C-alpha positions in Angstrom: 197.6 56.3 117.7 198.7 52.7 118.6 196.3 50.3 117.0 197.7 47.4 119.1 197.2 48.9 122.5 193.7 50.0 123.6 193.8 52.7 126.3 190.8 54.2 128.0 191.4 57.7 129.2 189.6 58.6 132.4 189.3 62.2 133.6 190.5 62.9 137.1 188.1 65.5 138.4 189.8 65.7 141.8 193.0 67.0 140.2 191.4 69.4 137.7 194.0 71.8 136.3 196.9 69.5 136.9 196.8 66.1 135.2 194.2 65.0 132.7 194.4 61.3 132.0 194.9 57.9 133.7 195.5 54.7 131.8 193.0 51.9 132.0 193.9 49.4 134.7 195.9 51.8 136.8 195.8 51.5 140.6 193.7 54.5 141.6 195.5 54.9 145.0 198.9 54.7 143.3 197.7 57.2 140.6 196.7 59.7 143.3 200.1 59.2 145.0 201.8 59.8 141.6 199.8 63.0 141.2 200.8 64.3 144.6 204.4 63.5 144.1 204.4 65.0 140.6 202.8 68.2 141.8 205.4 68.7 144.6 208.5 67.8 142.6 210.7 70.1 140.6 210.4 68.8 137.0 212.9 69.7 134.3 212.4 68.7 130.7 215.5 68.8 128.6 214.1 69.5 125.2 211.0 71.1 123.6 210.7 72.3 120.0 207.7 74.5 120.4 209.9 77.4 119.5 209.5 76.4 115.8 205.7 77.0 115.8 206.2 80.1 118.0 208.5 81.5 115.3 207.1 80.1 112.0 203.4 80.2 112.9 203.4 83.1 115.2 202.1 80.9 118.0 201.1 82.5 121.2 201.4 80.0 124.0 198.2 81.2 125.5 196.5 79.6 122.5 194.8 76.2 123.1 196.9 73.9 120.9 194.9 70.8 121.5 194.5 69.2 118.0 196.6 71.8 116.4 199.0 70.8 113.6 202.4 72.3 112.8 203.4 73.5 109.3 205.4 70.2 109.2 202.3 68.2 109.8 203.3 67.1 113.3 201.0 67.7 116.2 201.5 70.5 118.7 202.1 69.2 122.2 202.6 72.5 124.2 200.7 75.6 125.3 200.6 77.6 128.5 197.7 75.6 130.0 199.2 72.3 129.1 202.5 73.3 130.6 200.8 74.1 133.8 199.0 70.7 133.8 202.4 69.0 133.1 203.9 70.0 136.4 207.1 71.1 134.6 209.0 73.8 136.3 212.0 74.0 134.0 211.4 73.7 130.2 214.4 73.8 127.9 213.2 75.6 124.7 215.1 74.3 121.8 217.1 76.8 119.7 217.0 74.4 116.8 219.0 75.2 113.7 218.6 72.9 110.7 221.7 71.3 109.3 220.6 72.6 105.9 221.9 76.0 107.0 225.4 74.7 106.5 224.7 75.0 102.8 222.3 77.9 102.7 223.8 80.0 105.5 221.9 81.8 108.2 222.4 79.4 111.1 223.4 82.1 113.6 220.5 84.4 112.5 218.0 81.5 113.0 219.3 80.9 116.5 219.1 84.6 117.3 215.5 84.7 116.1 214.5 81.7 118.2 216.1 83.3 121.3 214.1 86.4 120.7 210.8 84.6 120.3 211.4 82.7 123.5 212.2 85.9 125.5 209.2 87.7 124.0 206.9 84.8 125.0 208.2 85.0 128.6 207.6 88.8 128.6 204.1 88.3 127.4 202.9 85.9 130.1 203.3 86.3 133.9 203.2 82.6 134.4 206.4 82.2 132.4 209.9 83.4 133.3 213.3 83.0 131.7 215.9 81.3 133.9 219.6 80.7 133.5 220.7 79.0 136.8 219.7 76.0 139.0 218.8 78.4 141.8 216.4 80.3 139.5 214.6 77.1 138.6 214.1 76.3 142.3 212.8 79.9 142.9 210.4 79.5 139.9 208.9 76.4 141.6 208.3 78.4 144.8 206.6 81.1 142.8 204.5 78.7 140.8 206.0 79.8 137.5 207.2 77.9 134.5 210.8 78.6 133.9 211.9 78.8 130.2 215.6 77.9 129.6 217.4 77.7 126.3 219.6 75.2 124.6 221.1 75.4 121.1 220.5 72.3 119.0 223.2 72.3 116.4 226.7 73.6 117.3 227.2 75.0 113.9 225.0 77.9 115.1 228.2 79.5 116.5 229.6 79.5 112.9 233.0 78.4 114.2 233.4 81.4 116.4 234.1 81.3 120.2 233.1 85.0 120.2 229.6 83.9 119.1 229.6 81.1 121.7 230.2 83.6 124.5 227.5 85.9 123.2 225.0 83.1 123.1 225.8 82.4 126.7 225.3 86.1 127.5 221.9 85.8 125.8 220.9 83.0 128.2 221.8 79.8 126.3 222.7 77.2 128.9 223.5 74.1 126.8 224.6 73.4 123.2 224.1 70.2 121.3 227.4 69.8 119.6 225.7 69.0 116.3 222.3 67.8 115.0 222.1 65.2 112.3 225.0 66.4 110.2 228.7 66.5 110.7 230.2 70.0 110.4 233.7 71.6 110.7 234.4 70.3 114.2 232.0 67.5 115.3 230.5 64.3 113.9 226.8 63.4 114.0 225.4 60.0 114.9 225.1 58.9 111.3 227.5 61.3 109.6 231.2 60.7 110.3 233.7 63.3 109.0 236.4 63.7 111.7 236.3 60.5 113.8 235.2 62.6 116.8 235.8 66.1 117.9 238.5 68.1 116.2 241.0 70.2 118.2 238.8 73.2 117.8 235.8 71.1 118.9 237.6 70.3 122.1 238.4 73.9 122.5 234.6 74.6 122.2 234.0 72.1 125.0 236.6 73.8 127.2 235.1 77.2 126.6 231.6 75.9 127.4 233.0 74.6 130.7 234.6 78.0 131.4 231.3 79.8 130.7 229.0 77.4 132.5 227.2 76.2 129.3 226.5 72.4 129.5 227.8 70.1 126.8 225.0 68.2 125.1 225.9 64.8 123.5 222.5 64.0 121.9 222.7 63.5 118.2 226.5 63.1 118.1 228.6 60.1 117.2 229.8 57.7 119.9 233.4 58.9 119.4 232.3 62.5 120.0 230.5 61.4 123.2 233.8 59.9 124.5 235.8 62.9 123.3 233.4 65.3 125.2 233.8 63.2 128.3 237.6 63.1 127.9 237.7 66.9 127.5 235.0 68.3 129.8 235.6 69.2 133.4 231.9 69.7 134.0 229.0 67.2 133.8 227.8 66.6 130.3 224.1 66.0 129.4 222.2 64.2 126.7 219.2 66.5 126.3 216.9 64.0 124.6 218.3 60.5 124.0 217.5 56.9 125.0 219.7 54.0 126.0 221.2 52.0 123.2 221.1 48.9 125.4 217.3 48.9 125.1 217.0 50.0 121.5 220.2 49.8 119.3 219.6 53.1 117.6 222.5 55.5 116.8 220.6 58.3 118.4 220.8 56.5 121.7 223.6 56.5 124.3 225.7 53.2 124.4 226.7 51.5 127.7 230.3 52.4 127.1 229.3 56.1 127.7 226.8 55.3 130.5 229.5 53.6 132.5 231.5 56.8 132.5 228.8 59.0 133.8 229.4 58.4 137.5 232.9 59.9 137.2 231.7 62.8 135.0 228.5 63.5 136.9 226.5 63.8 133.7 222.8 63.1 133.0 221.0 61.3 130.2 217.6 62.8 129.7 215.3 60.2 128.2 213.5 61.1 125.0 209.8 60.2 124.4 210.0 59.5 120.7 208.8 55.9 120.2 211.1 55.3 117.3 214.1 56.0 119.5 212.6 54.0 122.3 211.5 50.9 120.5 213.1 48.8 117.7 209.7 47.6 116.3 208.3 51.1 116.1 211.5 52.4 114.4 211.5 49.5 111.9 207.8 49.8 111.0 208.0 53.6 110.7 211.0 53.3 108.3 209.3 50.6 106.3 206.2 52.7 106.0 208.2 55.8 104.9 209.8 53.8 102.0 206.5 52.1 101.0 204.5 55.3 100.9 207.1 57.5 99.3 205.6 57.4 95.8 202.2 58.4 97.2 203.6 61.1 99.4 205.6 62.5 96.4 202.4 62.5 94.3 200.6 64.4 97.0 203.4 66.9 97.4 203.2 67.6 93.6 199.4 67.8 93.6 199.3 70.3 96.5 202.5 72.1 95.8 200.8 75.4 96.2 198.7 74.5 99.2 200.8 73.2 102.2 197.8 72.9 104.5 196.1 70.6 102.0 199.2 68.5 101.6 199.7 68.1 105.3 196.0 67.0 105.7 196.3 64.5 102.9 199.6 63.1 104.1 198.3 62.7 107.6 195.2 60.9 106.3 197.5 58.6 104.3 199.5 57.8 107.5 196.4 57.2 109.5 195.2 54.7 106.8 198.6 52.9 107.2 199.0 52.5 111.0 202.2 51.1 112.6 202.9 49.7 116.1 203.7 52.5 118.5 205.3 51.6 121.8 203.5 53.1 124.8 204.7 55.3 127.7 206.0 52.3 129.7 208.9 52.1 127.2 210.2 55.4 128.5 210.7 53.8 131.9 212.4 50.8 130.3 215.1 53.2 129.2 215.2 54.8 132.7 215.5 51.3 134.2 218.5 50.5 132.0 220.3 53.8 132.6 219.8 53.3 136.4 221.2 49.8 136.1 224.3 50.8 134.1 225.1 54.4 135.3 223.1 54.7 138.5 219.9 56.5 139.6 221.8 59.8 139.8 222.4 60.0 136.1 219.0 59.9 134.4 216.4 62.6 133.7 213.7 63.4 131.2 214.1 65.1 127.7 210.8 64.7 126.0 211.4 66.2 122.5 207.8 67.5 122.7 206.9 69.3 119.4 209.8 67.8 117.6 208.4 64.3 116.9 205.5 63.1 114.8 203.9 61.0 117.6 204.2 60.3 121.3 203.9 57.0 123.2 200.2 56.5 123.8 198.2 57.6 125.6 200.4 60.7 125.7 199.0 63.6 123.7 201.2 66.4 125.0 203.0 67.9 128.0 199.9 67.5 130.2 200.4 63.7 130.2 204.0 63.7 131.7 202.6 62.3 135.0 202.3 58.9 133.3 206.1 58.5 133.6 205.9 59.3 137.3 203.1 56.8 137.8 205.0 54.0 136.0 208.2 54.6 138.0 206.2 54.3 141.2 204.4 51.2 139.9 207.9 49.6 139.3 208.9 50.2 142.8 211.0 53.4 142.5 211.2 55.3 145.8 209.8 58.8 145.9 213.4 60.1 146.3 214.4 58.2 143.2 211.5 59.6 141.2 212.3 63.1 142.3 215.9 62.6 141.1 214.7 61.5 137.6 212.1 64.3 137.3 214.5 67.1 137.9 216.9 66.8 140.9 219.6 64.9 138.9 219.7 67.7 136.2 219.7 70.4 138.9 222.7 68.8 140.5 224.6 68.5 137.3 223.6 72.1 136.2 224.8 73.5 139.6 228.1 71.6 139.2 228.6 73.1 135.8 228.1 76.5 137.3 230.6 75.7 140.0 233.2 74.7 137.4 232.6 77.9 135.6 233.0 79.8 138.8 236.7 78.9 138.8 236.9 80.6 135.4 239.8 78.3 134.3 241.9 79.7 131.5 241.8 77.5 128.4 244.7 79.4 126.7 244.9 81.6 123.7 242.7 79.2 121.8 239.7 80.6 123.6 240.0 83.8 121.6 240.5 82.1 118.3 238.1 81.7 115.4 238.6 78.5 113.5 240.3 78.9 110.1 
C-alpha cells in the first residue's frame, strides 16, 4: 500500500453488488454519474493472468479471493463476484507461457492446459461464457454475462509452426503477444534484442494472424518489432497491457513514434495498471529495493526451501517493512491522456494485467475497483462518449475490423504452410 498517499475507502451502499469503493475527496454526484456510466458501458479488459492460479492452485472463480495470495506471493485480484462488481463484459484471459520454456520445452503444452482451464471455468459457471467475436461480447452484455476471451502471451507457444497458430485460433485464441520478455527465433523482446525486429518468418506469422482474424499484440516487444508489425499487418494491432513511453520512459511502454502510426493502422493501446510501468519513481524505488533486499530474500529462500508458503509470508513481511512509493490510480489516466493527445481518443483502451503484478495503484485492490478509472476520466472532463470508447468501444471497433480483414481470407503465399527451419 502507498505510504505517501492516504485514501479513505467509503462503501457505496446504493450501488451494492457493483462498485465497492470511492476515494476520499471525490465528488459524490460525479461518482454516482461514473457508476451509472460504468454500469451501462461495455468494458473490455485486455489482459488478466488469473489463469495461472486457476491452473496451478486449482482456483475455482466462485471462491472469494479477497486477501488470497498466489504461489508467487502476489495478491489475487479476480474472482466471479469481483468480476461482476467490476462491470467488465469482456475479459481476456492470458494464456501466458514463460520464456523459460524456450530452454525446458513444453510451451505449447502449457498454452493448451491454460486454454482448457479457461474453458472449464466457463462451463462451470452460468455467469461466464467464452467469446471469440466482437458481436459475442455485445451479446454477453445484453445477457448480463462475463465474456471470457483468450490471448496467448508469448509467441514461442506456437513452437515456430503456423499449423499450431491456426489450431490455437480454432481453440478460441484471438490475440497473440509476439513474445514475452525474451527474444526467440522470430521476434525480439523489449530488453532482449536478437534479430533487430521481426524475421521474415515473424512477418509471415503476422500475415497469417491477419488471415485468421487473430489480433497482433505488441506488448513486451522491442520498438523495432512494433514498427515491423505495423509495416506488415493489414489489420489493427493492439498492445494488450502497455503504457505510454512519453509518460514513463520504460521499455515496456509504447513510444510516440508508434502511437503516431495508430490512426492509419486503427490499432489500440490498452493501458496497463502496474505502477512500475506507469511511474518512473515507483519503478526506480522498486528496482532499488529488489537489489537492496536480495541478500535477505536469498536467505529466506534457503531457510524455507521446503516450505513455499512460509517463504512467501516471510518475503511479503519483508517488503511491507520496506515500503516504496506507489503511484495511485490517477496515473493510469495520465497515460490515457497522453495516448489521446498523440494518437487520438479512438486508439486507447484498458489492459489491467490483473493477477500478473505484485501491486496495483491504490486504492485499487482488484477488478472490483475498475470504476476508479471511469471516475477519473469524467473528473478530467472526458465526455461520456469518450469514456465509453476507452472502456471498450475502441477495442470492439479494432476487433471487428480484424474480423473483417480475415473475412477476405487473403492468401499469404506458400509460406503460410511452412514451418520454420
